[in-house]
N, C-alpha and C positions, 0 to 999 in steps of 0.2 A: 739245507733242505728237511735234510731228514727229521729235524723236526720237527719241521712244520708240516714230515708227514704220521708224524707220531700222532698230532695235533688229528692230524684227518682221521684216521684210523678211529680213534675217540667218539671225537664224535661223531662217525657214524653210524656210531653207533646207540644216537639219539632214542628212549625208549620211543614218542611219539614218530619218529619214523619220520620225520618234518628237512632235518640237518641235507642228510643224501639228494635231495630234491628244488635246495636251494640253488642261485646261481650264484655262481663264481662272488660277480661285490658281497653280494651278504655270505657269505662264507670269512672270504678276506674281516668284516668288520666285527665278526666272534672271534678270530683266535685274536684279531687289534684290541677286544672290547677282551679279551679276558690275559691274552699280555698285561695289561693297562694292570685287574685283577690281580697273576698272580706277584709282578713287582713290585704294587703292593706290600699286601700280606707277606711279600720274599721267599714265595715256596717255585718246586718248580715249573714251569708254563703245563706242563704234562698232567700234573696233581692236581691243580684250579679246573683242568678239564675233569680227573676224575671224581672231583666234589660236585662237580656239577654234573655225573652222569648216577653220582651215589642219590639228588637226591633227586632226578628225574623219574626214575627207575621207581619212587617211593612213590609217587604222583599221581594224584587221585583222576585226571582227567586229560583229557592232550594239552590243555597250557599248560599245566603240570607237568605231564610226561615231558615236555619239549624242553631241551637242557639251554635254551635260548633262553627264556623262562628265566634258571640262576643267572643267568651270565649276562645278562645286559637289561633284566629288569628288579633286582632282588643279588646282585649281585653273592654271589653260589648261600648267601644265609636262605633258612627257608623261613616261610610267608608262616 
């Protein structure tokens, strides 16, 4: 449970402010997808979340400033 709350804390820092407004079902989807990416890359989930945040902070519009863009669409890659 602590690991999940750490991810929540990180994802709530979404630069676009979208993640905090999402429903629980959508948040679970993001956390599950983030766990899959972390497992494939062999990195901790928190590190994967931090990478998504770092990319989102460099975004130039609402779409690329949302952590979900890098979790769902780009798999933490720069567009």
